Every structure is written in structure tokens, then in C-alpha cells.
C-alpha positions as CSV (number, residue, x, y, z in Angstrom):
1,X,-16.7,59.4,-34.7
2,X,-15.3,63.0,-35.3
3,X,-13.5,64.4,-38.2
4,X,-10.4,66.5,-37.2
5,X,-8.8,68.8,-39.8
6,X,-5.1,68.9,-39.4
7,X,-2.4,71.5,-41.0
8,X,1.1,70.4,-41.3
9,X,4.1,72.6,-42.0
10,X,7.4,71.6,-43.4
11,X,10.2,74.1,-43.3
12,X,12.7,73.8,-46.2
13,X,16.2,75.2,-45.5
14,X,18.9,75.7,-48.3
15,X,22.1,77.8,-48.6
16,X,23.9,78.6,-51.7
17,X,27.3,80.0,-50.9
18,X,27.9,81.4,-54.2
19,X,25.1,84.0,-53.8
20,X,24.9,85.8,-50.5
21,X,21.8,87.6,-51.4
22,X,19.9,84.4,-51.8
23,X,18.8,84.5,-55.4
24,X,20.9,81.3,-56.4
25,X,19.3,79.6,-53.2
26,X,15.7,79.9,-54.8
27,X,16.8,77.5,-57.7
28,X,17.7,75.0,-55.0
29,X,14.5,75.8,-53.0
30,X,12.4,75.1,-56.1
31,X,14.1,71.6,-56.6
32,X,13.6,70.8,-52.9
33,X,10.0,71.8,-53.0
34,X,9.3,69.7,-56.0
35,X,10.9,66.7,-54.2
36,X,8.8,67.3,-51.0
37,X,5.8,67.6,-53.0
38,X,6.3,64.4,-54.9
39,X,6.9,62.7,-51.5
40,X,3.9,64.0,-49.6
41,X,1.1,65.1,-51.9
42,X,-1.6,62.3,-52.0
43,X,0.1,60.4,-49.1
44,X,-2.2,59.5,-46.1
45,X,-0.7,59.1,-42.7
46,X,-3.0,56.3,-41.8
47,X,-5.3,53.9,-43.4
48,X,-8.4,55.9,-42.3
49,X,-6.8,59.3,-42.9
50,X,-7.5,61.8,-45.8
51,X,-4.6,62.2,-48.2
52,X,-2.3,65.2,-47.9
53,X,-3.4,68.2,-49.9
54,X,-1.1,71.3,-50.8
55,X,-2.3,74.4,-48.9
56,X,0.3,77.0,-49.8
57,X,3.6,78.1,-48.5
58,X,5.4,81.2,-47.4
59,X,8.8,82.7,-47.0
60,X,10.2,82.3,-43.5
61,X,13.2,84.3,-44.1
62,X,16.5,84.6,-45.9
63,X,20.0,85.8,-44.7
64,X,23.7,85.4,-45.5
65,X,22.9,83.0,-48.5
66,X,20.3,80.9,-46.5
67,X,16.6,80.6,-47.7
68,X,13.9,79.3,-45.5
69,X,10.6,78.3,-46.8
70,X,7.6,76.8,-45.1
71,X,5.5,74.4,-47.1
72,X,2.0,73.8,-45.9
73,X,-0.2,70.8,-46.3
74,X,-3.8,69.7,-44.9
75,X,-5.3,66.4,-44.1
76,X,-8.1,65.1,-42.0
77,X,-8.4,62.1,-39.7
78,X,-11.2,60.6,-37.5
79,X,-11.3,59.8,-33.8
80,X,-13.5,57.2,-32.6
81,X,-14.9,57.2,-29.0
82,X,-13.9,54.0,-27.3
């Protein structure tokens, strides 16, 4: 049996048309981050897999009222030789 460490990135994109500089979109982004974390933290993709853990995040970009953020998670799973 071999343990495989895996990283998963989820990109969140939001737009707040009332603010072209993106500052208002940050409030929307924070709400989406909270929903994503509530859904994925502690969830295990399979019965023998480790639950997902938060591993950070980073700004992907912003332009014309859009904000893109990548939330990062890690997990591990095992493969067995057949």
C-alpha cells in the first residue's frame, strides 16, 4: 500500500458590478469562501481517504469588478497493489 498526498485547488470567481475596483467583491468573496470551507473541510473523497484540510489560498486576479481567488486543500489517499 502506498500513501499519495494530493492538493486540490478550487477557484472562486465573483463580480460586484457596483464597484469596478473590486473592493465590494471582496465581501462577496468572503461569503463564498465561508460556504466553500463549510462544504469541504473535513469531507473525505472516499472511505479510505483522509479528510480535506485547508492549505491556504491566493489571489488569482481582479479586473473590471471581478475577483478570482484560489482556495487550496490537501488530502491523502492510499493505493493498493492488485
